[in-house]
N, C-alpha and C positions, 0 to 999 in steps of 0.2 A: 595376525600377529598380536593384535591388541587383546584378544581373548586369552591366549596362553599367558600373556604377561599378567593379566588380572587374576587368572587362576593361580599362578605361582605366588603372587603377593598374598592372595586370600589364604592359601594353604599355609604359608609361612606365618601369617598373623594368627591363624587358628591354632597353630602348633606352639604359639607363645613367643614368636620372634619379635624383636624390637622393630620399630619402623625403619631403622637404618638397615638391619639385616634383610627385611622384606624388600626394601628398595634395591639392595645389592643383588638379591635373587632376581628381581624384576629386570635389572640390567643384564644379568647373565642370560636369562631367557630371551631377552630382546636381541642380544648379539647372536645367539645360536639360531634363532628364527630368521634373522636378517641374512645370515650366511647361507641358509638353505634357499631363501628366495633369490639371492643374488648369484649363487654359484652352482646350483644344481637343477635337475629336472623334476624334483619333488622330494618330499620327505615329511617327517613329523617330529614334533617335540612333545614328549610325554612327561608330565609332572606328577610326582607321587610323594606321599609323606609316610614317615614311619620311624621307628627307633633305629639308632646306629651307635653301637658302642655306648649304650646308656644315655644317649642324647636324642632329642627329637631332631630329625633331619628331613630336609626336602631334597628329593632326588629328581634330577632332570636328565633325560636321555634324548638327545637329538640324533636322528638317523636320517641320512639322505641317500639318494641314488645317483650321485654325481660321479665325476671321474676319479675321486680320491684326492688326497693331498700329496703331491709328489715329494715335497721336502718339508717334513714337520719342523725341523729346527728353524728353517727360514720362515715358515708360516707363523710360528709362534714368537718371532722376533718383533718387538715393538717397531712400528713404522712400516712393516712390510704389508703390501696390499696387491692383490691381482685384480681387484674390482674397482679401483679408483677411489677407495675410501681412505681414511686416515691410517689404517693398519694397526689399530689399537685393540680390536675386538678380542682376539685370542689371548693377548697378554692381560687384558682386563679380566677375562673369564678365569684365567689361571690364578691371578692375584686374589680375586674375590671368593673363589670356591674353596671349600675345605678339602675336597678330593676332586681329582681331574684325571680322566682316562680317555685315551683316543685309540680307536682302531680304524685304519683307513687302507684302502686299496682300490683297484679298478672296480667300479660298480657301486662305490659308496663309502661313506664315513659314518662312524658312530662315536659320538662324544657323550660321555657320562660324567656328570658332576654331582656333588652333594654340597649342600650348605646347611650347617647345623644351626639350630635356632637358639641354643643355649650353651 
């Protein structure tokens, strides 16, 4: 998990992000990777950079092979947790990301976020 966090932060800084934005991206990646480790049987987090609507953006796609999220509204509510944590992960990701997309069902979940650097 530490490697993907460092990659995300390095890409953000290389794209011209502030330290705050790079730190926010690092937190997003950490939450996504932690969810994969806690709740699934495997998955990956892919970090890439590129332009998005005239801005430099970092894209993060987390894909897992778990059971899916049965109730998205509940899962994204602050304080809800199925893994004994604080239940803040998804709400933090949604608040910090510039774009947020979820696809889920039996066999896995794909969460795609973007964080613009400027």
